[in-house]
C-alpha positions in Angstrom: 0.0 0.0 0.0 2.8 2.4 0.8 4.5 1.5 -2.5 1.3 2.4 -4.3 0.9 5.7 -2.4 4.5 6.6 -3.3 3.9 5.9 -7.0 0.7 8.0 -7.0 2.3 10.9 -5.2 5.2 11.0 -7.6 2.9 10.8 -10.7 2.6 14.2 -12.3 -0.5 13.2 -14.2 -2.5 11.6 -11.5 -3.7 14.1 -8.8 -1.0 16.7 -9.7 -0.1 18.8 -6.7 -2.1 16.7 -4.3 -0.6 14.2 -1.9 -2.3 11.1 -0.5 -1.5 9.8 3.0 -2.7 6.8 5.0 -3.4 5.5 8.4 -2.6 1.7 8.5 -3.9 -0.5 11.3 -3.6 -4.2 11.8 -6.9 -6.2 12.1 -5.1 -9.3 13.4 -7.5 -11.3 11.2 -10.2 -10.7 13.8 -13.6 -9.2 13.0 -14.2 -7.9 16.5 -10.7 -6.4 16.7 -11.1 -4.9 13.2 -14.4 -3.2 14.3 -12.6 -1.6 17.2 -9.7 -0.5 15.0 -12.0 1.0 12.4 -13.1 3.7 14.9 -9.7 5.3 14.2 -10.8 6.0 10.6 -13.9 7.8 11.7 -12.5 9.6 14.7 -12.5 12.9 12.8 -16.2 12.6 12.4 -16.7 11.8 16.1 -14.5 14.7 17.2 -16.7 17.2 15.5 -19.3 16.8 18.1 -17.0 16.4 21.2 -16.4 19.6 23.2 -12.9 18.4 24.1 -11.9 18.6 20.4 -12.2 22.5 20.6 -10.5 25.2 22.6 -11.5 28.7 23.6 -8.3 30.4 24.9 -9.5 34.1 24.9 -13.2 33.6 25.1 -13.7 34.0 21.4 -15.2 31.5 19.0 -14.0 27.9 19.6 -11.3 26.5 17.3 -10.2 22.9 16.7 -7.4 21.7 18.9 -5.8 19.9 16.0 -6.3 19.6 12.2 -9.1 17.2 11.2 -8.1 14.3 9.0 -10.0 14.0 5.8 -10.8 10.3 5.3 -11.5 9.6 1.7 -11.9 5.9 1.9 -10.7 2.6 3.4 -8.6 -0.1 1.8 -9.3 -3.5 3.3 -9.8 -5.8 5.0 -8.5 -9.1 3.8 -10.9 -11.7 5.3 -14.6 -11.4 4.4 -15.6 -11.6 8.1 -13.5 -8.5 8.8 -14.8 -6.6 5.8 -18.4 -7.3 6.8 -17.9 -5.7 10.2 -16.0 -2.8 8.9 -18.5 -2.2 6.0 -21.4 -2.1 8.5 -19.6 0.6 10.5 -18.3 2.7 7.6 -21.7 2.9 5.9 -23.0 4.8 8.9 -20.5 7.5 8.2 -20.8 7.2 4.4 -17.1 6.2 3.9 -16.4 4.1 0.8 -14.4 0.9 1.2 -12.4 -1.1 -1.3 -11.2 -4.6 -0.4 -8.3 -6.4 -2.1 -9.1 -10.0 -0.9 -12.6 -10.3 0.6 -14.6 -12.6 -1.7 -17.7 -13.3 0.4 -20.9 -13.4 -1.7 -22.9 -11.3 0.8 -20.7 -8.3 0.1 -22.3 -8.0 -3.3 -25.6 -7.0 -1.7 -25.8 -3.3 -2.3 -28.9 -3.0 -0.1 -26.7 -3.8 2.9 -23.2 -2.9 1.9 -23.8 0.1 -0.3 -20.4 1.6 0.2 -18.3 -1.5 -0.4 -16.3 -2.4 -3.5 -13.5 -4.9 -4.2 -10.8 -5.5 -6.8 -11.5 -9.3 -6.6 -14.6 -11.2 -7.7 -17.1 -12.8 -5.3 -16.9 -16.4 -4.2 -19.8 -17.3 -6.6 -17.4 -17.4 -9.5 -14.8 -19.3 -7.5 -17.3 -21.9 -6.6 -18.3 -22.3 -10.2 -14.7 -22.8 -11.1 -14.3 -25.6 -8.5 -17.5 -27.3 -9.8 -16.2 -27.1 -13.4 -12.9 -28.7 -12.2 -14.8 -31.5 -10.5 -17.0 -32.1 -13.5 -14.1 -31.9 -15.9 -12.5 -35.1 -14.3 -15.9 -36.9 -14.1 -15.9 -36.9 -10.3 -19.5 -37.4 -9.1 -18.8 -38.1 -5.4 -16.7 -35.7 -3.4 -16.4 -34.4 0.1 -16.5 -30.7 1.1 -14.8 -28.8 3.9 -15.4 -25.1 4.6 -14.3 -22.6 7.2 -16.8 -21.2 9.6 -17.6 -17.6 8.7 -18.6 -15.5 5.7 -15.9 -16.8 3.4 -16.6 -20.5 3.9 -20.4 -20.2 4.2 -20.8 -18.3 1.0 -18.5 -20.6 -0.9 -20.2 -23.7 0.5 -23.7 -22.4 -0.5 -22.6 -21.5 -4.0 -20.7 -24.8 -4.5 -23.5 -27.1 -3.2 -26.1 -25.3 -5.3 -24.1 -25.7 -8.5 -23.0 -29.2 -7.7 -26.6 -30.3 -7.1 -27.6 -28.9 -10.4 -24.9 -31.0 -12.2 -25.7 -34.2 -10.3 -22.5 -34.1 -8.3 -23.0 -35.6 -4.8 -21.3 -34.4 -1.6 -20.5 -37.4 0.6 -19.3 -35.5 3.7 -19.9 -31.8 4.4 -17.7 -30.6 7.2 -17.1 -27.1 8.7 -13.9 -26.0 10.5 -14.8 -23.8 13.5 -12.9 -20.7 14.5 -9.7 -21.4 16.5 -9.8 -25.1 15.7 -7.2 -27.3 17.3 -5.5 -30.5 16.3 -8.3 -32.6 17.8 -10.9 -30.9 15.7 -8.9 -31.4 12.5 -8.3 -35.1 13.4 -12.0 -35.6 13.8 -12.8 -33.9 10.5 -10.2 -36.2 8.8 -11.8 -39.3 10.4 -15.2 -38.2 9.2 -13.8 -37.8 5.6 -12.3 -41.3 5.7 -15.7 -42.8 6.5 -16.5 -42.3 2.8 -13.5 -43.9 1.2 -15.0 -43.7 -2.3 -14.9 -39.9 -2.1 -11.2 -39.6 -2.9 -11.5 -36.0 -3.8 -12.0 -33.4 -1.1 -12.9 -29.8 -2.0 -11.6 -27.2 0.4 -13.2 -23.8 0.7 -11.2 -22.8 3.8 -8.8 -20.2 5.1 -5.1 -20.8 4.8 -4.6 -21.8 8.4 -7.5 -24.3 8.2 -6.1 -25.9 5.1 -2.7 -26.4 6.8 -4.4 -27.8 9.8 -6.2 -30.5 7.7 -2.9 -31.4 5.9 -1.2 -31.8 9.2 -4.0 -34.1 10.4 -3.6 -36.3 7.3 0.2 -36.4 8.1 -0.5 -37.4 11.7 -2.9 -40.2 10.5 -0.2 -41.5 8.1 -2.5 -41.0 5.1 -0.4 -38.8 2.9 -1.9 -39.9 -0.4 -5.3 -41.0 0.5 -7.1 -37.9 -0.7 -6.8 -35.5 -3.6 -7.3 -31.9 -2.6 -9.2 -29.3 -4.7 -8.8 -26.0 -3.0 -10.0 -22.4 -3.2 -7.8 -19.3 -3.1 -7.6 -19.7 0.6 -4.9 -22.2 -0.3 -4.0 -20.7 -3.7 -0.2 -21.1 -4.1 0.9 -20.3 -0.6 4.3 -21.8 0.2 4.1 -21.5 3.9 0.9 -23.5 3.9 2.6 -26.6 2.6 5.8 -26.2 4.4 6.6 -29.6 6.1 3.5 -31.3 4.6 4.6 -31.4 0.9 4.0 -35.1 0.6 0.4 -34.7 1.8 -0.3 -31.7 -0.5 1.3 -33.1 -3.7 -1.2 -33.6 -6.5 -3.5 -30.9 -5.2 -5.4 -28.6 -7.6 -5.8 -25.0 -6.3 -7.6 -22.0 -7.6 -5.9 -18.6 -7.3 -7.1 -15.2 -8.5 -5.4 -14.4 -11.8 -2.7 -11.9 -11.0 0.6 -10.8 -12.4 3.9 -10.1 -10.7 4.7 -6.4 -10.3 8.4 -6.3 -11.1 8.7 -2.7 -9.9 7.4 -3.8 -6.5 10.0 -6.5 -6.3 12.7 -3.9 -6.8 11.1 -1.7 -4.2 10.9 -4.6 -1.7 14.5 -5.7 -2.2 15.7 -2.1 -1.5 14.0 -2.0 2.0 15.8 -2.5 5.3 14.7 -1.8 8.9 16.9 1.3 8.8 15.3 3.0 5.7 11.7 1.7 6.2 10.9 3.0 9.7 7.5 4.2 8.6 6.3 0.6 8.5 5.8 -0.5 12.1 5.6 -4.2 11.2 8.7 -4.3 8.9 11.1 -4.9 11.9 9.0 -8.0 12.9 9.0 -9.2 9.3 12.7 -8.8 9.1 13.4 -10.8 12.3 11.0 -13.5 11.3 12.4 -13.8 7.8 16.1 -13.9 8.7 15.6 -15.6 12.1 17.6 -13.0 13.9 17.3 -10.2 16.4 17.5 -6.5 15.5 18.8 -4.0 18.1 16.3 -1.8 19.9 15.9 1.8 18.7 18.3 3.2 21.3 21.0 0.8 20.1 20.7 1.4 16.4 23.2 4.2 16.3 25.7 2.4 18.5 27.6 -0.8 17.8 25.9 -4.1 18.5 26.4 -5.3 22.0 26.9 -9.0 21.3 27.5 -9.9 24.9 24.0 -8.8 25.8 22.5 -11.3 23.3 24.6 -14.3 24.0 22.0 -16.9 22.9 20.4 -14.7 20.1 21.6 -14.4 16.6 21.9 -10.7 15.8 20.9 -9.4 12.4 23.8 -8.4 10.2 23.5 -4.9 8.7 24.6 -6.3 5.4 21.8 -8.8 4.8 19.2 -7.9 2.2 16.0 -9.4 0.8 16.5 -11.6 -2.2 14.7 -14.5 -4.0 15.9 -17.0 -1.4 13.7 -15.5 1.3 11.1 -13.4 -0.6 8.4 -14.4 -3.1 5.8 -11.8 -4.1 2.3 -12.5 -2.7 -0.3 -13.0 -5.4 -2.6 -10.4 -3.9 -0.1 -7.6 -4.1 -1.5 -6.6 -7.5 -5.0 -6.3 -6.0 -3.8 -4.1 -3.1 -2.1 -1.7 -5.5 -5.3 -1.7 -7.7 -7.4 -0.8 -4.6 -5.3 2.2 -3.8 -5.1 3.3 -7.5 -8.9 2.9 -7.7 -9.3 5.6 -5.0 -6.7 7.7 -6.7 -8.4 7.6 -10.1 -11.8 8.3 -8.5 -10.4 11.3 -6.6 -8.7 12.5 -9.8 -12.0 12.4 -11.7 -13.9 14.1 -8.8 -11.1 16.7 -8.5 -11.5 17.6 -12.2 -15.2 17.9 -11.9 -15.4 19.8 -8.6 -12.2 21.7 -8.4 -11.7 22.4 -12.2 -8.2 21.0 -12.0 -6.9 23.6 -9.5 -3.7 22.2 -7.9 -5.2 21.8 -4.5 -8.2 20.2 -2.7 -11.1 22.6 -3.1 -13.9 23.0 -0.6 -16.4 21.2 -2.9 -14.3 18.1 -3.0 -13.7 18.1 0.8 -17.4 18.4 1.5 -18.5 15.9 -1.2 -20.9 13.3 0.0 -19.3 9.8 0.3 -22.3 8.2 -1.3 -22.0 10.4 -4.4 -18.2 9.8 -4.5 -18.8 6.0 -4.3 -21.6 5.9 -6.9 -20.5 8.4 -9.5 -16.7 8.2 -9.3 -15.4 5.1 -7.5 -17.7 2.5 -9.3 -17.0 4.2 -12.6 -13.2 4.0 -12.6 -11.5 2.1 -15.4 -7.8 2.0 -15.8 -4.9 -0.2 -16.7 -2.8 -1.2 -13.7 0.9 -1.7 -13.2 0.7 -5.2 -14.5 -1.1 -4.2 -17.7 -4.5 -5.6 -16.6 -7.8 -3.9 -16.9 -9.3 -2.7 -13.6 -13.0 -1.8 -13.2 -16.1 -2.6 -11.1 -19.4 -4.0 -12.1 -22.7 -2.7 -10.8 -22.3 -4.6 -7.5 -18.8 -3.2 -7.0 -17.1 -6.5 -7.7 -14.0 -7.1 -9.7 -13.6 -9.3 -12.8 -13.8 -13.1 -12.3 -10.6 -14.6 -13.6 -8.6 -17.4 -12.0 -5.5 -19.5 -12.5 -5.5 -23.3 -11.8 -2.3 -24.6 -10.1 -1.1 -28.1 -9.5 1.2 -28.7 -6.5 3.8 -31.1 -7.9 6.8 -33.1 -6.8 9.8 -32.5 -9.2 12.8 -34.6 -9.2 15.8 -32.6 -10.5 19.4 -33.2 -11.1 21.1 -35.5 -8.7 17.7 -37.0 -7.7 17.0 -33.9 -5.7 13.3 -33.7 -4.9 11.6 -30.3 -4.8 7.9 -29.2 -4.7 6.4 -26.4 -6.6 3.1 -24.9 -8.0 2.7 -25.5 -11.7 0.0 -23.5 -13.6 -2.1 -26.0 -15.5 -5.2 -24.0 -16.5 -7.4 -20.9 -16.3 -11.0 -20.0 -15.7 -12.8 -17.0 -17.0 -16.1 -15.4 -15.9 -17.0 -14.8 -19.5 -19.3 -17.8 -20.4 -17.8 -19.7 -17.4 -14.9 -20.9 -19.6 -12.5 -23.5 -18.1 -9.2 -24.2 -20.0 -7.0 -26.9 -18.5 -4.0 -28.9 -19.8 -4.4 -32.3 -18.2 -1.0 -33.4 -19.6 0.7 -31.0 -17.2 -1.0 -32.4 -14.1 0.9 -34.7 -11.8 -1.4 -36.4 -9.2 -0.3 -37.8 -5.8 2.4 -40.5 -5.9 3.4 -39.2 -9.3 0.5 -40.6 -11.2 -0.5 -39.1 -14.5 -4.1 -40.6 -14.4 -6.7 -38.8 -12.4 -8.0 -40.7 -9.4 -11.6 -42.0 -9.3 -14.0 -40.3 -7.0 -17.4 -42.0 -7.5 -19.7 -43.8 -5.1 -20.8 -46.6 -7.4 -19.5 -47.7 -10.8 -21.9 -47.9 -13.7 -23.9 -51.1 -13.7 -22.9 -53.7 -16.2 -25.1 -54.6 -19.2 -28.4 -56.1 -18.1 -28.2 -55.1 -14.5 -30.8 -53.0 -12.7 -29.8 -50.0 -10.7 -31.3 -49.8 -7.2 -30.7 -46.4 -5.6 -29.7 -46.1 -2.0 -32.1 -44.0 0.0 -31.1 -40.3 0.3 -28.1 -40.6 -2.1 -28.4 -40.0 -5.8 -24.8 -41.1 -6.5 -24.8 -44.5 -4.7 -26.6 -47.6 -6.0 -26.6 -51.4 -6.0 -26.5 -53.3 -9.3 -29.0 -56.2 -9.3 -29.7 -58.7 -12.2 -33.2 -59.0 -13.6 -34.9 -62.4 -13.8 -34.3 -64.6 -16.8 -37.6 -63.7 -18.4 -37.3 -60.0 -17.7 -35.9 -57.0 -19.6 -34.8 -53.5 -18.6 -37.4 -50.8 -19.3 -34.9 -48.2 -18.0 -31.9 -48.4 -15.8 -34.1 -48.7 -12.7 -36.9 -51.0 -13.8 -37.2 -54.7 -14.8 -40.3 -55.9 -16.6 -41.6 -59.4 -17.8 -41.5 -60.2 -21.5 -44.8 -61.1 -23.2 -45.8 -64.6 -24.0 -43.8 -66.2 -26.7 -41.1 -63.6 -26.2 -37.7 -63.7 -24.6 -35.2 -61.0 -23.5 -32.1 -60.2 -25.4 -28.8 -61.0 -23.8 -28.3 -57.3 -22.9 -31.8 -57.1 -21.5 -32.6 -54.1 -23.8 -35.9 -55.7 -25.0 -37.7 -58.9 -26.0 -37.7 -60.8 -29.2 -40.3 -63.4 -30.5 -39.4 -67.0 -29.8 -39.0 -69.0 -33.0 -41.5 -71.9 -33.6 -39.7 -75.2 -33.4 -41.5 -78.5 -34.3 -40.7 -81.9 -35.6 -39.8 -82.3 -39.3 -41.8 -85.1 -40.9 -38.7 -86.2 -42.8 -36.5 -86.7 -39.7 -35.8 -90.1 -38.3 -37.2 -88.9 -35.0 -40.6 -88.5 -36.8 -40.5 -91.4 -39.2 -40.0 -94.0 -36.5 -43.0 -93.0 -34.4 -45.1 -92.6 -37.5 -44.2 -96.1 -38.6 -45.0 -97.5 -35.2 -48.3 -95.5 -35.2 -49.3 -96.8 -38.7 -48.6 -100.4 -37.7 -50.5 -100.0 -34.5 -53.5 -98.3 -36.3 -53.5 -101.0 -38.9 -53.5 -103.9 -36.4 -56.1 -102.1 -34.2 -58.4 -101.6 -37.3 -57.9 -105.3 -38.2 -59.0 -106.3 -34.7 -62.0 -104.0 -34.9 -62.9 -105.4 -38.3 -62.7 -109.0 -36.9 -64.9 -108.1 -33.9 -67.5 -106.5 -36.2 -67.5 -109.5 -38.6 -68.0 -112.0 -35.7 -70.0 -109.8 -33.5 -72.7 -112.3 -32.9 -70.4 -115.2 -32.0 -70.3 -116.5 -28.5 -66.6 -115.7 -28.2 -67.1 -112.0 -29.0 -70.1 -111.7 -26.8 -68.3 -113.4 -23.9 -65.3 -111.0 -24.2 -67.5 -108.0 -23.5 -67.9 -106.5 -27.0 -69.0 -103.0 -25.9 -66.1 -102.6 -23.6 -63.7 -104.1 -26.2 -64.9 -101.6 -28.8 -64.3 -98.7 -26.4 -60.7 -100.0 -25.7 -60.0 -100.5 -29.4 -61.2 -97.0 -30.4 -59.1 -95.6 -27.5 -56.1 -97.4 -28.7 -56.7 -96.0 -32.2 -56.9 -92.5 -30.9 -53.7 -92.9 -29.0 -51.9 -93.9 -32.2 -53.5 -91.0 -34.0 -52.1 -88.6 -31.4 -48.7 -89.3 -32.7 -49.5 -87.3 -35.8 -51.0 -84.5 -33.7 -47.8 -84.3 -31.6 -45.6 -84.3 -34.7 -47.7 -81.6 -36.6 -46.8 -77.9 -36.7 -48.1 -76.2 -33.5 -51.4 -74.3 -34.1 -54.3 -73.5 -31.9 -56.1 -76.6 -33.2 -53.2 -79.0 -32.7 -52.5 -77.5 -29.2 -56.1 -77.9 -28.3 -56.1 -81.5 -29.5 -53.0 -82.2 -27.5 -54.7 -81.0 -24.4 -57.7 -83.1 -25.2 -55.6 -86.1 -26.0 
């Protein structure tokens, strides 16, 4: 931010003759503390009604005890929870606010946050990018972890809504509470492992929560069990994966599309604790980066008293920031853009109100914050130091553009193993376009093939899908009965009479009629026997009729004998019925016979 202010104040074309200053306070990533700190920005407004802010030395009209500070706007905060609290306070005093990292969806609601803008897009776009990633690799069964608070809640809502619309199931949905400890992260990991088929875990969490989950996986000795798909809370942070590289390898992360500001790198490398005293946190940063101790202010002009710090490594005055200890944060561009947005808005307002007089006129000082936000801040459009277009939409949101990174293990010369983020794709707000090069991705354990993350595999041919209650992505494959076919993937149905299902159960076909061929041996033998039998039976009948009145015929029971002989004849005749082509008549005769 100080770098951007220096650039603006040295620019002869942007606000010429007008200098911008700043009051920078640390929110400590706490929404309640940020709300308390925000009062510093509006103290000038409060002091106008406090009697202690004025003095009457000679009994004349009261005059201010000190010069009032003109607060044009606020840059920040970083976390959405912080920006929500600050925005609620600043709107009461009509002070515009531009954030460089808050992506909570609620902040787009202009009925509640009507003085808020941001140089980054809302989480809605990021959630869409994550769903596109999941769908691109045909993952239909994933777990989801979000951080408690505005950032995680808005991301979760957007992701679940879009995933449900695309038939992507969420096996486990966990939330990381504020100030979570190791026990909480271990419990979340155990919950995730209860659904082992959900190999992909989508993280919409803050940086510290993502690291806590990776450490839990390391403690459980499960370094390659899950594949992580993470939001910009992880992004391409190096500190997040420090010491847990093996657990993090193969992860796909989403990061706001940004470019490195080369001029800022030169500026950063030129700073030391001795020439950058205006930054109250730079001394702490220096000691933490170089793991050494700086002398106190009263010792700076004297030689170092080494004996006083026997067990402490003193910082050498010759050390400087270089690539080995410094890597530009991806959000630097958005911080600079936020400061420049205010500068361009002030420049346009200055031209309209002050007619380009080289000072701040009364009309600009007294300009209503709502008018400044609506007519100037939201209408800025400029090219930033990285050559990117900066503008706001009607909700005060920035453009939705993301880079997709893959955290990879790289084996270099001499079999030296290193880990790094490799850009593998991009996502654009325009038409929700995802471009990804799968050939560049290295998954966990060095695999080049994406892992499977599905609850149930597709049923084989001819198997019925029986859904499990309450889960649209899990099912059991069950075979239909022999005489049934599949109406759809969920329903078996009986074939009609004289029909039989195809092998793939896609439908039924008419059964072919099969009957005995008269010319076959299997037909000729029974026919011959039947003909002989009929002939002999008819001969006996003829004999009985010829001698019907003889005592022998009468004694044999001629009526009963005729019945038996005719029955034998019909039995032999049934041979021809059985061998005939099946018809309604022949089938009826067979039943009768």
